VOPAGU-2260 file (C-alpha; in pm, 1 decimal, decimal comma):
REM VOPAGU-2260
SITE   aa  ch    i         X         Y         Z
SITE  MET   A    0    9818,5    9111,8    6062,2
SITE  GLY   A    1    9895,5    9326,8    5760,1
SITE  ARG   A    2   10235,7    9483,4    5710,4
SITE  ALA   A    3   10100,3    9836,3    5747,0
SITE  ALA   A    4    9933,2    9754,6    6080,2
SITE  ALA   A    5   10249,1    9583,0    6208,2
SITE  ARG   A    6   10463,7    9882,2    6115,8
SITE  LEU   A    7   10214,2   10113,8    6287,9
SITE  ILE   A    8   10230,8    9916,4    6612,9
SITE  MET   A    9   10613,0    9902,0    6610,5
SITE  LEU   A   10   10632,7   10277,3    6546,9
SITE  LEU   A   11   10401,8   10351,6    6839,7
SITE  CYS   A   12   10608,7   10127,1    7067,9
SITE  LEU   A   13   10934,4   10294,9    6968,0
SITE  LEU   A   14   10787,2   10642,5    7013,4
SITE  LEU   A   15   10682,8   10539,5    7364,9
SITE  ALA   A   16   11005,7   10366,0    7462,4
SITE  VAL   A   17   11278,0   10590,8    7321,6
SITE  PRO   A   18   11221,6   10895,3    7545,0
SITE  ALA   A   19   11234,7   10677,3    7857,4
SITE  TRP   A   20   11552,3   10482,6    7793,8
SITE  ALA   A   21   11753,9   10670,8    7538,2
SITE  ALA   A   22   11950,4   10859,6    7802,2
SITE  PRO   A   23   12131,9   10647,4    8061,5
SITE  GLY   A   24   11981,4   10681,5    8404,4
SITE  SER   A   25   11678,9   10871,3    8283,4
SITE  VAL   A   26   11423,1   10674,8    8480,2
SITE  ALA   A   27   11115,2   10872,2    8566,6
SITE  PRO   A   28   11077,5   10912,8    8941,2
SITE  SER   A   29   10757,4   10795,1    9097,6
SITE  SER   A   30   10618,6   10840,2    9443,6
SITE  SER   A   31   10489,2   10480,0    9426,5
SITE  GLY   A   32   10832,0   10335,5    9345,3
SITE  VAL   A   33   11073,9   10153,3    9574,2
SITE  ARG   A   34   10978,8   10213,5    9935,0
SITE  GLU   A   35   11250,1   10401,7   10108,6
SITE  GLY   A   36   11279,9   10251,5   10454,8
SITE  THR   A   37   11610,6   10278,4   10638,1
SITE  THR   A   38   11828,6   10055,3   10845,6
SITE  GLU   A   39   12048,3   10251,6   11080,6
SITE  VAL   A   40   12149,8   10612,2   11099,9
SITE  ASP   A   41   12490,6   10775,5   11068,2
SITE  ALA   A   42   12608,4   11033,5   11312,3
SITE  PRO   A   43   12591,6   11367,9   11130,5
SITE  ARG   A   44   12915,3   11486,7   10974,1
SITE  SER   A   45   12900,6   11793,6   11195,7
SITE  ALA   A   46   12949,6   11565,5   11495,6
SITE  LEU   A   47   13305,3   11486,9   11383,9
SITE  PRO   A   48   13575,0   11689,8   11554,2
SITE  ALA   A   49   13658,8   11990,6   11343,1
SITE  GLN   A   50   14032,3   11920,3   11348,4
SITE  GLU   A   51   13997,3   11561,6   11227,0
SITE  GLU   A   52   13966,6   11458,8   10866,6
SITE  PRO   A   53   13719,2   11170,5   10830,4
SITE  SER   A   54   13883,4   10841,2   10751,1
SITE  GLU   A   55   13805,8   10656,2   10428,2
SITE  ALA   A   56   13570,3   10419,2   10608,2
SITE  SER   A   57   13376,5   10687,9   10791,3
SITE  SER   A   58   13358,7   10902,5   10481,2
SITE  ALA   A   59   13221,6   10616,8   10276,9
SITE  SER   A   60   12958,7   10524,4   10532,3
SITE  ALA   A   61   12825,5   10877,3   10569,0
SITE  LEU   A   62   12539,0   10954,9   10331,7
SITE  PRO   A   63   12360,3   11273,5   10238,3
SITE  SER   A   64   12044,6   11296,8   10446,3
SITE  SER   A   65   11828,4   11272,3   10136,0
SITE  VAL   A   66   11937,8   10916,9   10058,0
SITE  ALA   A   67   12037,0   10776,0   10398,3
SITE  ASP   A   68   11832,5   10464,6   10334,1
SITE  ALA   A   69   12066,4   10226,1   10512,3
SITE  PRO   A   70   12303,8   10447,3   10710,9
SITE  ARG   A   71   12533,7   10293,9   10970,0
SITE  THR   A   72   12650,1   10398,6   11313,6
SITE  ALA   A   73   12953,8   10316,5   11514,4
SITE  SER   A   74   12889,2   10008,4   11727,8
SITE  GLY   A   75   12758,1   10093,6   12072,0
SITE  SER   A   76   12681,4   10457,5   11990,5
SITE  LEU   A   77   12300,4   10426,8   12014,5
SITE  ARG   A   78   12076,7   10394,5   12318,3
SITE  MET   A   79   11713,1   10281,5   12322,8
SITE  PRO   A   80   11493,8   10590,3   12369,2
SITE  PRO   A   81   11216,4   10598,0   12631,4
SITE  ILE   A   82   10862,7   10496,6   12541,4
SITE  PRO   A   83   10655,8   10800,1   12435,8
SITE  ALA   A   84   10414,0   10922,8   12700,5
SITE  GLY   A   85   10050,1   10823,2   12654,2
SITE  PHE   A   86   10125,4   10535,0   12415,0
SITE  ASN   A   87    9996,4   10182,4   12461,7
SITE  SER   A   88   10225,3    9880,5   12460,8
SITE  TYR   A   89   10180,9    9519,0   12352,6
SITE  GLU   A   90   10427,6    9249,9   12461,4
SITE  GLY   A   91   10466,3    8962,9   12214,5
SITE  GLY   A   92   10761,0    8779,9   12369,9
SITE  TRP   A   93   11046,2    8869,4   12137,1
SITE  ILE   A   94   10869,0    9179,5   12002,3
SITE  ARG   A   95   10711,2    9480,9   12169,1
SITE  PHE   A   96   10472,3    9717,7   11991,0
SITE  VAL   A   97   10435,7   10076,1   12110,9
SITE  TYR   A   98   10151,9   10270,5   11947,1
SITE  PRO   A   99    9891,5   10546,2   11998,2
SITE  PRO   A  100    9569,3   10410,7   12156,4
SITE  SER   A  101    9363,6   10528,8   11858,9
SITE  SER   A  102    9568,2   10322,2   11611,4
SITE  LEU   A  103    9497,7    9976,5   11755,3
SITE  ALA   A  104    9304,1    9865,9   11444,4
SITE  ARG   A  105    9604,8    9949,0   11224,4
SITE  VAL   A  106    9849,8    9777,2   11459,5
SITE  GLN   A  107    9660,9    9449,5   11511,6
SITE  PRO   A  108    9748,2    9310,3   11162,6
SITE  LEU   A  109   10117,7    9370,7   11238,6
SITE  ILE   A  110   10087,6    9188,7   11569,7
SITE  ALA   A  111    9911,2    8898,3   11397,1
SITE  GLN   A  112   10182,7    8849,7   11134,0
SITE  ALA   A  113   10491,7    8919,4   11346,1
SITE  ASP   A  114   10567,5    8557,5   11442,1
SITE  ALA   A  115   10520,3    8432,1   11085,8
SITE  VAL   A  116   10749,5    8704,3   10948,4
SITE  ARG   A  117   11016,6    8620,2   11206,2
SITE  HIS   A  118   10997,4    8249,0   11122,6
SITE  GLU   A  119   11028,7    8313,6   10749,2
SITE  LEU   A  120   11328,7    8543,5   10793,1
SITE  ILE   A  121   11510,5    8291,0   11008,9
SITE  GLN   A  122   11441,2    8021,7   10747,2
SITE  ARG   A  123   11584,3    8240,7   10472,3
SITE  LEU   A  124   11896,8    8332,2   10666,2
SITE  GLY   A  125   11954,7    7997,8   10834,9
SITE  PHE   A  126   12065,3    8154,9   11164,8
SITE  PRO   A  127   11899,5    8288,7   11482,0
SITE  ALA   A  128   11766,6    8642,2   11456,0
SITE  LEU   A  129   11518,4    8888,2   11603,7
SITE  SER   A  130   11558,8    8791,4   11967,5
SITE  SER   A  131   11444,2    9133,5   12090,6
SITE  VAL   A  132   11276,2    9404,0   11884,6
SITE  ARG   A  133   11076,2    9713,1   11971,6
SITE  VAL   A  134   10842,0    9859,6   11708,6
SITE  GLU   A  135   10730,0   10217,2   11772,0
SITE  ILE   A  136   10447,9   10346,5   11553,4
SITE  ALA   A  137   10398,2   10719,5   11510,5
SITE  ARG   A  138   10094,8   10896,4   11373,3
SITE  THR   A  139   10292,3   11115,0   11132,9
SITE  PRO   A  140   10647,3   11133,3   10992,7
SITE  GLY   A  141   10703,9   11443,6   11205,9
SITE  GLU   A  142   10611,3   11251,9   11520,0
SITE  MET   A  143   10833,7   10961,9   11413,8
SITE  GLU   A  144   11127,2   11203,2   11405,2
SITE  THR   A  145   11087,4   11263,8   11778,5
SITE  PHE   A  146   11120,2   10888,4   11846,0
SITE  ALA   A  147   11467,9   10858,9   11690,5
SITE  PRO   A  148   11758,4   10783,8   11924,7
SITE  ALA   A  149   11970,9   11077,0   12032,6
SITE  GLY   A  150   12227,2   11172,6   11769,3
SITE  ALA   A  151   12065,5   10958,7   11498,6
SITE  PRO   A  152   11787,1   11150,2   11321,0
SITE  TYR   A  153   11584,1   10959,2   11068,5
SITE  PRO   A  154   11588,1   11048,7   10695,1
SITE  GLU   A  155   11305,8   11289,5   10622,0
SITE  TYR   A  156   11169,9   11094,4   10324,9
SITE  ALA   A  157   11161,9   10755,0   10501,1
SITE  SER   A  158   10835,2   10581,2   10590,4
SITE  GLY   A  159   11019,1   10339,1   10816,4
SITE  VAL   A  160   11356,5   10321,4   10992,3
SITE  ALA   A  161   11538,0   10024,8   11145,5
SITE  TYR   A  162   11810,0   10088,7   11401,5
SITE  SER   A  163   11935,9    9732,6   11385,6
SITE  GLU   A  164   12213,7    9779,7   11641,7
SITE  ILE   A  165   11959,5    9827,9   11921,9
SITE  GLY   A  166   11666,6    9637,6   11765,8
SITE  LEU   A  167   11446,2    9946,5   11719,9
SITE  VAL   A  168   11201,0    9989,1   11430,4
SITE  LEU   A  169   11014,2   10314,6   11370,9
SITE  LEU   A  170   10702,8   10329,9   11152,2
SITE  THR   A  171   10454,9   10601,8   11061,3
SITE  LEU   A  172   10084,1   10557,9   10996,4
SITE  ALA   A  173   10058,5   10861,1   10766,4
SITE  PRO   A  174   10246,6   10837,4   10435,5
SITE  VAL   A  175   10548,0   11060,2   10386,2
SITE  HIS   A  176   10405,2   11192,9   10058,3
SITE  PRO   A  177   10046,5   11319,2   10114,1
SITE  GLY   A  178    9794,5   11144,4    9893,2
SITE  SER   A  179   10014,3   10842,8    9826,3
SITE  GLN   A  180    9918,2   10491,3    9930,4
SITE  GLU   A  181   10141,0   10297,0   10165,5
SITE  ASP   A  182   10129,0    9935,3   10280,6
SITE  LEU   A  183   10213,4    9946,2   10651,2
SITE  GLY   A  184   10259,6    9569,3   10665,6
SITE  GLU   A  185   10510,7    9582,5   10380,9
SITE  VAL   A  186   10710,3    9856,4   10553,5
SITE  PHE   A  187   10701,9    9653,1   10875,7
SITE  ARG   A  188   10839,9    9342,6   10701,6
SITE  HIS   A  189   11106,3    9547,9   10524,8
SITE  GLU   A  190   11242,1    9695,1   10848,1
SITE  LEU   A  191   11231,1    9362,8   11033,8
SITE  ALA   A  192   11437,2    9213,4   10748,4
SITE  HIS   A  193   11708,1    9473,1   10812,0
SITE  VAL   A  194   11722,8    9382,3   11180,5
SITE  ALA   A  195   11715,7    9008,5   11105,2
SITE  LEU   A  196   12007,3    9032,8   10860,9
SITE  TYR   A  197   12208,4    9236,0   11113,2
SITE  ASP   A  198   12147,6    8968,6   11378,4
SITE  ALA   A  199   12225,0    8680,4   11140,4
SITE  VAL   A  200   12565,6    8819,4   11037,8
SITE  ASN   A  201   12635,7    8911,1   11399,3
SITE  GLY   A  202   12668,1    9279,6   11317,6
SITE  GLN   A  203   12947,0    9230,9   11062,4
SITE  THR   A  204   12991,4    9491,1   10788,4
SITE  ILE   A  205   12803,2    9413,6   10468,3
SITE  PRO   A  206   12759,4    9609,5   10144,2
SITE  ARG   A  207   12474,2    9854,8   10142,9
SITE  TRP   A  208   12323,0    9706,4    9824,6
SITE  PHE   A  209   12316,5    9362,4    9990,5
SITE  ASN   A  210   12142,8    9499,6   10299,8
SITE  GLU   A  211   11878,0    9693,7   10108,2
SITE  GLY   A  212   11833,0    9426,3    9844,2
SITE  PHE   A  213   11764,5    9159,6   10106,4
SITE  ALA   A  214   11510,3    9380,9   10284,5
SITE  VAL   A  215   11321,0    9450,7    9962,3
SITE  MET   A  216   11325,2    9086,2    9856,9
SITE  ALA   A  217   11235,5    8942,5   10200,0
SITE  SER   A  218   10949,2    9185,4   10254,6
SITE  GLY   A  219   10766,8    9046,5    9951,8
SITE  GLU   A  220   10756,5    9379,3    9773,0
SITE  THR   A  221   10646,0    9331,0    9410,4
SITE  SER   A  222   10674,6    9679,2    9273,4
SITE  TYR   A  223   10579,9    9725,8    8909,8
SITE  THR   A  224   10769,4   10054,4    8921,4
SITE  ARG   A  225   11085,9    9873,4    9030,8
SITE  MET   A  226   11050,3    9625,9    8743,7
SITE  LYS   A  227   11003,6    9911,9    8500,5
SITE  THR   A  228   11308,4   10087,1    8649,4
SITE  MET   A  229   11518,8    9775,5    8590,5
SITE  LEU   A  230   11387,4    9746,3    8237,3
SITE  MET   A  231   11471,5   10104,1    8144,7
SITE  ALA   A  232   11809,4   10093,0    8318,1
SITE  ASN   A  233   11906,0    9774,0    8136,2
SITE  VAL   A  234   11789,9    9895,4    7795,3
SITE  GLY   A  235   11947,5   10237,2    7851,9
SITE  GLY   A  236   12274,3   10094,8    7985,9
SITE  SER   A  237   12252,0   10279,0    8319,6
SITE  LEU   A  238   12294,3    9989,9    8565,6
SITE  PHE   A  239   12558,4   10060,3    8830,0
SITE  PRO   A  240   12863,1    9841,6    8890,0
SITE  LEU   A  241   12815,4    9682,7    9231,5
SITE  HIS   A  242   13138,2    9829,6    9366,3
SITE  GLU   A  243   12981,9   10175,3    9324,9
SITE  LEU   A  244   12698,5   10071,0    9557,2
SITE  GLU   A  245   12929,5    9912,3    9811,6
SITE  ARG   A  246   12886,9   10179,0   10077,3
SITE  VAL   A  247   12677,9   10462,3    9936,6
SITE  PHE   A  248   12381,0   10501,9    9706,4
SITE  PRO   A  249   12352,1   10788,8    9453,8
SITE  ASN   A  250   12231,7   11120,3    9587,8
SITE  ASP   A  251   12014,5   11182,3    9280,1
SITE  GLU   A  252   11659,9   11052,4    9335,8
SITE  THR   A  253   11631,1   10901,2    8989,2
SITE  GLN   A  254   11963,2   10719,3    9015,5
SITE  ALA   A  255   11876,8   10610,1    9370,0
SITE  GLN   A  256   11568,7   10433,0    9233,5
SITE  VAL   A  257   11791,3   10244,2    8991,1
SITE  ALA   A  258   12025,1   10153,3    9278,6
SITE  TYR   A  259   11741,4   10015,4    9494,7
SITE  ALA   A  260   11590,0    9818,8    9208,0
SITE  GLU   A  261   11930,9    9680,1    9114,0
SITE  ALA   A  262   12013,2    9580,7    9472,5
SITE  ALA   A  263   11684,6    9391,0    9506,7
SITE  ASP   A  264   11740,2    9210,5    9177,3
SITE  VAL   A  265   12095,5    9104,8    9264,4
SITE  VAL   A  266   11980,4    8953,7    9594,3
SITE  ARG   A  267   11693,9    8780,3    9412,9
SITE  PHE   A  268   11958,3    8630,1    9184,3
SITE  LEU   A  269   12160,2    8510,0    9486,1
SITE  VAL   A  270   11857,0    8353,3    9657,6
SITE  ARG   A  271   11728,5    8156,6    9359,1
SITE  ARG   A  272   11573,9    7822,7    9446,0
SITE  GLU   A  273   11879,9    7625,7    9341,9
SITE  ASP   A  274   12108,7    7855,4    9544,6
SITE  VAL   A  275   11926,0    7870,5    9879,2
SITE  HIS   A  276   12194,3    7664,3   10052,2
SITE  ARG   A  277   12465,6    7882,9    9898,6
SITE  PHE   A  278   12296,5    8196,9   10032,5
SITE  ARG   A  279   12284,3    8049,9   10382,2
SITE  GLY   A  280   12650,4    7957,8   10344,6
SITE  LEU   A  281   12723,0    8320,1   10251,0
SITE  VAL   A  282   12544,8    8443,1   10564,8
SITE  GLY   A  283   12736,7    8190,1   10775,9
SITE  ARG   A  284   13071,8    8304,7   10639,8
SITE  LEU   A  285   12979,9    8668,5   10702,3
SITE  ARG   A  286   12875,1    8576,3   11055,0
SITE  ALA   A  287   13215,9    8417,2   11107,4
SITE  GLY   A  288   13385,0    8744,4   11014,7
SITE  GLU   A  289   13488,7    8688,4   10651,5
SITE  THR   A  290   13487,4    8981,2   10413,6
SITE  PHE   A  291   13198,4    8994,2   10171,5
SITE  GLU   A  292   13413,3    8912,8    9867,9
SITE  SER   A  293   13569,4    8615,4   10044,9
SITE  ALA   A  294   13230,5    8492,4   10168,7
SITE  VAL   A  295   13080,7    8511,3    9817,5
SITE  SER   A  296   13374,8    8322,5    9668,9
SITE  GLY   A  297   13355,1    8051,2    9932,9
SITE  ALA   A  298   12974,9    8011,0    9916,5
SITE  TYR   A  299   12918,7    8035,2    9539,4
SITE  GLY   A  300   13252,3    7907,4    9408,7
SITE  VAL   A  301   13312,3    8216,4    9192,1
SITE  GLU   A  302   13451,6    8561,1    9249,1
SITE  LEU   A  303   13207,6    8847,1    9307,9
SITE  ASN   A  304   13303,3    9006,7    8974,5
SITE  ARG   A  305   13217,6    8684,2    8790,6
SITE  LEU   A  306   12889,5    8652,0    8979,9
SITE  GLU   A  307   12801,8    9007,6    8882,9
SITE  LEU   A  308   12861,7    8924,4    8514,2
SITE  GLU   A  309   12630,4    8623,6    8543,9
SITE  TRP   A  310   12365,8    8845,8    8702,3
SITE  ARG   A  311   12395,3    9102,3    8423,3
SITE  ASP   A  312   12355,2    8827,0    8166,1
SITE  ASP   A  313   12040,9    8713,5    8349,4
SITE  VAL   A  314   11909,0    9072,2    8350,7
SITE  SER   A  315   11970,7    9112,6    7977,3
SITE  ARG   A  316   11751,9    8808,2    7911,2
SITE  ARG   A  317   11468,4    8906,7    8145,7
SITE  TYR   A  318   11448,3    9281,4    8086,1
SITE  THR   A  319   11435,6    9345,3    7712,3
SITE  ILE   A  320   11276,4    9607,5    7488,1
SITE  TRP   A  321   10980,8    9377,0    7432,1
SITE  LEU   A  322   10876,6    9428,4    7793,2
SITE  VAL   A  323   10825,5    9796,0    7708,9
SITE  VAL   A  324   10550,0    9687,1    7474,6
SITE  LEU   A  325   10380,9    9503,3    7760,8
SITE  SER   A  326   10432,3    9765,2    8027,9
SITE  GLY   A  327   10255,2   10079,6    8139,9
SITE  THR   A  328   10142,0   10322,4    7874,1
SITE  GLY   A  329   10306,9   10107,4    7610,6
SITE  PHE   A  330   10053,8    9835,8    7678,2
SITE  TRP   A  331    9763,9   10071,5    7619,4
SITE  VAL   A  332    9922,4   10215,5    7305,7
SITE  VAL   A  333    9963,4    9866,2    7166,7
SITE  ALA   A  334    9613,3    9774,4    7280,9
SITE  LEU   A  335    9475,1   10079,4    7101,1
SITE  ALA   A  336    9672,3    9995,3    6787,9
SITE  VAL   A  337    9547,5    9637,4    6796,6
SITE  PHE   A  338    9191,5    9761,2    6847,1
SITE  VAL   A  339    9220,1    9992,7    6545,7
SITE  TRP   A  340    9371,9    9713,1    6340,2
SITE  ALA   A  341    9097,2    9469,9    6446,8
SITE  TRP   A  342    8825,8    9728,2    6372,3
SITE  ARG   A  343    8965,6    9796,0    6025,1
SITE  ARG   A  344    9003,9    9425,6    5962,3
SITE  ARG   A  345    8646,5    9359,4    6066,7
SITE  LYS   A  346    8520,5    9647,5    5853,8
SITE  ARG   A  347    8711,5    9512,1    5552,8
SITE  ARG   A  348    8582,2    9161,8    5623,8
SITE  ASP   A  349    8222,5    9288,6    5646,4
SITE  LYS   A  350    8264,0    9470,5    5316,2
SITE  LEU   A  351    8396,7    9155,3    5150,2
SITE  THR   A  352    8107,0    8958,9    5299,1
SITE  LEU   A  353    7851,1    9201,8    5156,3
SITE  GLN   A  354    8017,1    9182,4    4816,8
SITE  ARG   A  355    8011,6    8802,3    4830,5
SITE  TRP   A  356    7644,3    8803,3    4925,8
SITE  ALA   A  357    7567,3    9036,2    4633,0
SITE  ARG   A  358    7750,1    8805,8    4393,3
SITE  GLU   A  359    7569,9    8501,5    4531,4
SITE  GLU   A  360    7228,6    8672,0    4503,4
SITE  ALA   A  361    7301,9    8777,6    4143,3
SITE  ALA   A  362    7402,9    8422,4    4056,5
SITE  GLU   A  363    7086,0    8288,3    4218,3
SITE  ASP   A  364    6875,5    8537,3    4019,4
SITE  ARG   A  365    7043,1    8428,6    3695,2
SITE  GLU   A  366    6989,5    8061,9    3774,3
SITE  ARG   A  367    6627,6    8125,4    3867,6
SITE  ALA   A  368    6568,5    8305,0    3533,9
SITE  ARG   A  369    6736,6    8024,6    3340,2
SITE  LEU   A  370    6520,3    7758,7    3502,7
SITE  GLN   A  371    6206,6    7961,6    3442,5
SITE  ALA   A  372    6297,4    7997,7    3074,7
SITE  ARG   A  373    6341,7    7622,1    3043,2
SITE  GLN   A  374    6003,8    7559,1    3205,2
SITE  GLU   A  375    5836,6    7808,5    2971,5
SITE  ALA   A  376    5984,8    7635,9    2666,6
SITE  ALA   A  377    5855,6    7292,5    2772,3
SITE  ARG   A  378    5495,8    7404,2    2848,4
SITE  VAL   A  379    5196,5    7341,6    2590,0
SITE  HIS   A  380    4958,8    7637,8    2545,6
SITE  ILE   A  381    4595,7    7585,6    2426,2
SITE  VAL   A  382    4429,5    7904,4    2307,6
SITE  LEU   A  383    4048,8    7910,4    2247,0
SITE  ALA   A  384    3850,7    8170,3    2060,6
SITE  ARG   A  385    3628,0    8386,6    2265,7
SITE  ASN   A  386    3296,7    8251,1    2109,5
SITE  ALA   A  387    3423,0    7898,2    2134,5
SITE  GLU   A  388    3511,0    7959,0    2495,7
SITE  ALA   A  389    3162,1    8096,1    2557,3
SITE  ALA   A  390    3006,5    7801,0    2377,9
SITE  ALA   A  391    3218,1    7567,2    2573,8
SITE  THR   A  392    3107,6    7721,2    2895,4
SITE  SER   A  393    2731,1    7772,1    2809,6
SITE  PRO   A  394    2487,1    7484,5    2867,1
SITE  VAL   A  395    2385,0    7282,1    2553,9
SITE  PRO   A  396    2008,0    7310,6    2480,1
SITE  PRO   A  397    1816,6    6988,8    2426,8
SITE  PRO   A  398    1753,4    6883,8    2055,0
SITE  ILE   A  399    1424,6    7003,3    1889,7
SITE  SER   A  400    1199,0    6726,0    1780,0
SITE  GLU   A  401    1093,8    6759,2    1409,9
SITE  VAL   A  402     720,6    6713,1    1294,6
SITE  GLU   A  403     664,3    6531,1     968,5
SITE  VAL   A  404     494,9    6747,6     696,1
SITE  PRO   A  405     298,1    6568,3     414,2
SITE  GLN   A  406     452,1    6600,9      63,2
SITE  VAL   A  407     303,7    6521,8    -292,9
SITE  GLU   A  408     489,5    6434,4    -613,3
SITE  HIS   A  409     372,2    6610,2    -928,1
SITE  ASP   A  410     544,1    6598,7   -1264,2
SITE  GLY   A  411     852,0    6448,6   -1110,0
SITE  ARG   A  412     878,4    6711,8    -827,7
SITE  TRP   A  413     780,2    6694,5    -463,7
SITE  HIS   A  414     552,7    6959,9    -315,4
SITE  THR   A  415     481,7    7028,7      48,4
SITE  LEU   A  416     125,1    7052,7     152,1
SITE  HIS   A  417      21,7    7349,1     361,4
């Protein structure tokens, strides 16, 4: 590749990348980004007695309604709501599906995969989980709101909610954002993961990023948008320290996307193949009542701060500026630049080929003329006169026979007789 073409491609890549990552936290929001399911729901702040100031713990666990993705409730404060009238029910042993009769075709795939999902979650966590779960499926987000337990409304933007304390999962068939595509099975797995983690740690308090990160990772979500969010956040230096995501996520939608993507990536780092046994040890220590920091130190042999530094080092190697070149619009810009470069190269190559052919043809013409001149010099030419040629071509007449004439000698001279 020529230097000019290489500089052109690099310039296009930089023009594409700079606006996205130059400002920390400036990750473009996308309706197809991290799915925003929820775990449990806080009691509204208005429910607190007016004369009481919320304690540090309750204040930290209360989220703005716009980002209550994994809100918590006080233990024992929720009650299982009644089954909606007119809905069908399917009993699957440990799980019960409640759904509108018209949605059976959408619900059957969830029923078919439920046991496999439960088995996989238990294998990941290493402890019993999901002994009793009810999954209620609404037709619309508005209808799902009516299924929420008393005093625990669901976040308006959520496509799924898991009230892990009582084993209740709410789903909606219609997407929250009209026109967007939603994988119901993925939402189902995400919410079951929340309930499974709650059961495995026996309801002990865990960081919000750990809860959400495990649900995203265990559900098998492979969001390109989340990868791009991590890339831009790393390049732009807008990753959050984990202690900032301990109890609450950012209220800003753009920053919340970074928080979800970061949480999923940290848990992925903790559940690497070589650390599966360590992750199960972490869950066991949490189940026994250890604090999260103590459980991490005991399971992984390093303090949480040190583990976070190792994760950041891993992120810096995996999410670099070169991924911008291979992602999204950047890919097509580079592809276009490569196409233009290849077209110009081919055009230049064709021109050189035509010039070479012209030179070869000229050389062949010169050689042909030289050989012809040599042949002309070695050839013998015989030129005949025109009469001679005619004589040579006309038939030869036969010879005329001569008749003897009598002659007489007189005075020394011969005379012919007539």
